[in-house]
N, C-alpha and C positions, 0 to 999 in steps of 0.2 A: 420739358415736363409734360406729362399727360394732360391733354386739353381739359378733361373733365375735372381733374384736381386743380388745374390752374384757375378755372372758372369758379369753382367752390371756394378757393382761397381768396379770390378777388372779392367775391360777394361777402365773405366772412369779414374781411377787413372793412368793407363798406358798412356793414351792419354794426360793427363793434369798434369804431375808430379810437375809442379812448380806453381800450383794454389791452395793453401791451403783453401782459403776462399770458392772457388767454390766447392771443394771436400767436404768440411764441410757441405755445404747446401744440396748437392745431397745425401750425406750419411744420413743426418737427415731425409729427405723426404722419400727416397726409403725404409729405414728400418721400417718406420711407416706405409707404405701402404701394407705391406706383406699380411694382411688378404684379401685385394682386389685382389691382384695378384693371390693368392691361388684359388680364385673363378672364375678367368678368364683366363684360359690356352691360349685362343685365342690371348691374348696380346703378348705372346712370339712369336707366328708365325708371327705376323704382326710387330715384332721388335719395339713395342710401346715404351719401356723404353729406347732403344738405340736411338730412334728419339727424345724422350722427353728431354734427357740430352744434346743433341746437339742444339746450337742455330741455328735458321734458317738462320741468317746472322749476321756476325760481321764486322763492318766498323771501320777502324782505319785510321787516317789521321793527317798530321801535321797542326799546328795552328800558323802561323807567325804573330807577331803584334809588334808595335813600342812603347816603354815606353815614359815617359814624358821627358827623357833625349835624346830622339832621337836614343836610341839603339834597334836594332832588337832582340826580344825574340822569342823563338820557343818552344811551348808546343805540347803535343800529345792529340788528341781528339779521342773519341770513341763513337759508338752507337752499343749496343748489342740488336738486334731484335730477342728475344728468341722464342716466340711462338704466332702465330696469329690464332689458331684454333677457338677461340670464339669471335674474334673481332680484330680491328686494334691494332697494338702495343701500349702500354701505360706504361710509366714509367718515372721516374725523370731523371734530369741531375745533376750530382755532380761535383762541382769544388773544388777540395782539392789536396794538394800536394801529398797525399798517393794513389791517384786513379790509379788503374792499371786494367788490363783485368780480373784478378782473382776476384777482388772485384766486378766489374761490371757484370760478368758472374753469380757470386753468387746472386747478387741483382736481376738480370733479371730473373733468375730461380725462385727465391722466389716470384718475382712480378707476375709470370704467375699464381700461385696458389692463392696468395692474391687477384688478380683481378677476378679470378673465384669465390672466396668466396663472393664478393660483389653482386653477381647476376646480374651484369651489363655486357654488351657485349663488353669486352675489353681484348686484349691479353697482353702479358708480354714483357717488354723491360727495359733497363737501359742505361744510357750513361754519358758522362761527359769529364773531362780533369784533368790533373795534374797541372792545373793553380790554384794558390791560391790567391783569391781576397783580403785576409787580408792585410792591409797596402797599397793597390793600390788605386790610385786616381779614381774618377768616369770616367775621360777620358780614363785611361788605361783599366778599366774594359769594358768600351764601345768599344774600339778599339778591345779588345780580343774577346768580344762577336760577333762583326761584322765579324771578321775573322773566328771564329768558325762556324757561321751560313752560311758563303760563301761556305762551303763544306756540312754542315748538311742538308741544304735546299733540296738537290737532293734526299734525302732518307725519307723525312717526308711529311705529308699532312693529312687533317682531316679524310680521309678514309684509310690512310696508317700507319701512326706512329705519335702519338701525345705526345711529350715530356712535362714535367712539371718541377717544381723546386725540389731541394733536398738540401743537405748541400752545402753552398756556392752559391746557386742560389735562390735569393729572387725575388719579384716582379720587382725590378730594373733590374736585369740581364734578366728576361724574357722580359721586355719591350725593351731592347736593341736587344735582339735576334729577337723579333717579327718585330721591325723596319727594320732590315736588311732583313728578310724574305720577307716583303712587298715590300722593295725596289727592290729586285732581281726579285721576281715573278710578281710584278705589280698587285698583287691581295690582297684584304682584307679578307683573310681566317683566321679570328681570332680563328677559331676552331682548328688551327694547333698547338697551345700551350695553356696549362692551367697554372693557377697561375697568370693570368694577373691582372692588375689594373682594377678597376670597370669602369673607364672611356672608356675603349675600349673592353669590353666583359668579364671581370672577374666576379666571382660569389661572392655573400655575404658569409660570414663566412668561405671562403677558408682558410685564414691564421689560423683560429682557428680549422679547421676541424679535423686534426689528433688528437689533444688533447681532443676535445669534443668527438670524436669517441671513444677514449680509455676509457673515463669515461662512455660512454653509454654501451660499452661492459662490463666493470667492474661491472656496475649496474646489468646486467643480471646474471653475475656469483655470485655476493653477494646474489642476490635474491634467486638463487638456493641453496645457503648455509645458508639462513636465517639470513643474516648479513645486517646491514644498513651502509651506508657510513658516515652518520652523527657521528661525534666525532672520526672518525678513523684518524690515523696519516699516512702520506705518505712521503716516501723518494724518491726523484726525482734526476736523473742526467741530465746534460745539462742545457741550459738556452735559447735555441732558440724557434722557433715556437711551437714545440711539447710540451716542458715543460711549455711554456707560456699558450698554450690553456689548457693543463691539469690543471695548477694551477688556471686558471680562473674558470673552471667548478667544481674543487674540492671544492673551497670556496663557490660557489653557492650552492653546495650539502651538505655543513656543515662539510667538512673535514678539515685537517690542513696539509699544506705542510711545512716540516721541512728543506729541503735542495734543493739547486741547485749546479751545478758544472761546472767547465771549465777544460782546459788543464792543469792547474797548481794547482788544488786542488778544495776543495768544501766549500760552505758556510753553516754553521749550524745556523738556526734561530729558537730558541725555542719557540718564541712567534708566529711563523707561518708566511708564506708569504701570508698574509691574508687581505691586503688592496689594494685598487685601486692603490695607490702610489707605492706600492712595486711591484705589478704585472706589472704595466706600465713601471716600471724601467727596467724590463727584455728586453723590446723593445729598450730602450736606450742602454743597454749593447750590444745588438745584432748588432745595427747600428753603435756603436762606433769603431773607428780604433783600440783602445786598446784591446777591448774584453777580459777584465779580471774580473772575478766574484769577485775578491777581492774588486772591487769598491762598490759592493752591501754591503758588510760587513762594509766597512768604512762609507757608507752613513747612514746605519740603525743601527749601533752600535752592530753588532753581530759577531760571531766567523768565521774566515776564517782558514781552516785547510789545509796548504800548502802541495802539493805533495801526498795528500791522495784522497781516493775515499769514497763516502758517504755511502757505504754498511755497514760500521761499526756502523752506527746510528741505534738505536732500533726503530722500527715502525711496524705498522700493515701491511702496503702494500708497495711493492717496484716496482718502475716503471723506468727503464733505458730509458732515452730519448736522448742519445748522439750517440755514434757510435758502430761499430761492435766489439764484443769480449772484452768488457769492464769488463765483469764479468767472471773470471776463477774459478777453483775449490776452491781456498782459499777465494775469495769473496763470493762464494756460501755458504761456511761453516759459514761465518760471518752472513749471512742472516738467515741461520737455527739456529745458536747459539742465535740470537736475538729474536727467537721465531716468526719470520715472517711467516705469514699464507698464504700470497698471493703475487705472483710475475707476473707482466704483462709487456710484451715487447713493450715499445712505440717506441724504435729504431729498426732498422733492424739488426737481428742476434747479439744482444748485449751480449749473453752468449755463451761460448763453449758448445759443446755437452755433455762434461763430467760434467760441472757445472749444466746444465739443469737436467741431469740424477740424480745427487746428491740431488738436491732440491726436485725433485719428489719422490724420494726413502725415503726422510725424511718428507714427508707429506705436502710439500708446493704445493698449487694449482697454476699451471703455465699457463699462457695464452701466446700463440706464437705470434710473430710479424705479421705474415701474417694475422691473425685474429684481434688482438688487434689494430694495427695501420692502419687498412684498411680504416678508415674514410677519410684520406687525399686523396687517389686515388678515393674513392667513390665520394667526392664532386668535384674532377677534372672531372670525368665522367659526373656528373650533370652540370658542366660548359660547357662540350661539347654539352650536350643536349640543354642547353639554347642558345649557339651560333648557333646551327643547326636551332633552331626555330626563331632566331633573337629576343630574348625575354629574360627578366630577372625575376626570381622568387623573392619574398619577403625573408627576412631573416628567418621568421617562416616557410615558405614553404621548404626552403633548409634544415633548421635544422630538421624539421619533417621527411623529406625524409632520412636524415643521421641517425637519431634515428631508423627508420624502418629498414634501411640497416644493422646497427650494431646488432639489435636485431635478424635479419635473420642470420647474420654471426654466432652468438652464437648458435641459434637454430639448424642451419644446421650442425654445428660442434658436438653439443650434439647428434643429431640424427644419425651421422655417428658412434659415439662411441657405441650407443645402437645397431645399425644394425650389427656391426661387433664385438660386445661383448669385447671391449677393456678396459672396466671400464671407470671411469670418468677421461679420459685422453684428455684434451683439445688440446694438441699438435697433438696427433694421429687424433683426430676428424677433426681438421682443415685441415691437410695434406690430409686426406681421402676425405673430402667433396670437397676440391679444385681440387684434382686429378680426381675424378670421372667425373666431368663436362668436364674437358679438354680431358681426355681419351675418353669419349663418342664422343666428336666432332672430335677428331683425327681419330677414327675408322670409323666414318661416311664418312669422307672425303677422304678415300683411303690412299695409300702410297705416301705421298707428303712431 
């Protein structure tokens, strides 16, 4: 390993000993950009990597709110503003019980390169809270969001930091957050948040954007491999926006989705999740207080496999669309044993580094999250553009722009592999392409 990279990794581990997710993402990126570092010794003199792995700002705050029984609850809120070299901070807010600083730093670091890959002028950030909206009433969610925004508003703005939704934050939560921001600031700056409803500045196809973008990226990869989507089988995890958008586009392109999954197991539908009724039911599941994918199996008469993950199902293409590190080495071995040729990360960091390495060493073509699922943040940035213009594009205009962006993400990643002779490694290609733009901007702006 390059001595400069090795030293930065060692120092990062020393400074962040209890942040495994963050360290995992840093190691994955830095080890893959070694060819670039070798050609740019000036980066070491400018301490570029040391600055790159440190967030520009970390904001942590308490969020007190009152539940429906009148009891005061206190959660912890965060915003990690990681890198603004190429534009205002941009990244989602996640409301989930397991949210902590390590996860958000990991996601903010990844977001920096993902946003760079979109070719759009947006920096990297992530935020959220350990508040779990599952089982909460609308009034409880509203009161929490209002309290959360009462602190966050000081640190965001259309030209500073533009949060969006993520796990646990749908257009409903974004609406409550924006309402409180408007109340406090007295301004209608609808460009301060993305993922809004259409009635006050949201963009068409934003809910579907991540899933659509995944399939547009996959289309480019399969074209390179001489393979068509039509007739291919897909294993998906999750059942939220990402899996829903994916399933819609897969059916449109002639593929078949065999699985969805939740916290307690997965559904196997050999007939395929292939009708409007089945796909629309995913939206009902997501909005249900129960949020149990078993309900899908009961409604459509297919199999629910309790306590298991869908990677044991044989398919052509595997797309994790749920949470981080749901695929470890054992799950990766199942994918390889099933003869899976393609693996694409719809979720953020869904596989361990060990699992990714095993799949690649065994001939699986792997597309990394920062490239594959960049469609969501890309359309968020397009939403920002529409807000700035006080204008709305048609569904076709947004979709065409999304397709062009995802094609560029793939082409730029491929070009990076060719430039640095890494072989057909889309993970290294995405990391290098995203890194180069950020590095150029940081060097141009001096030691800041």
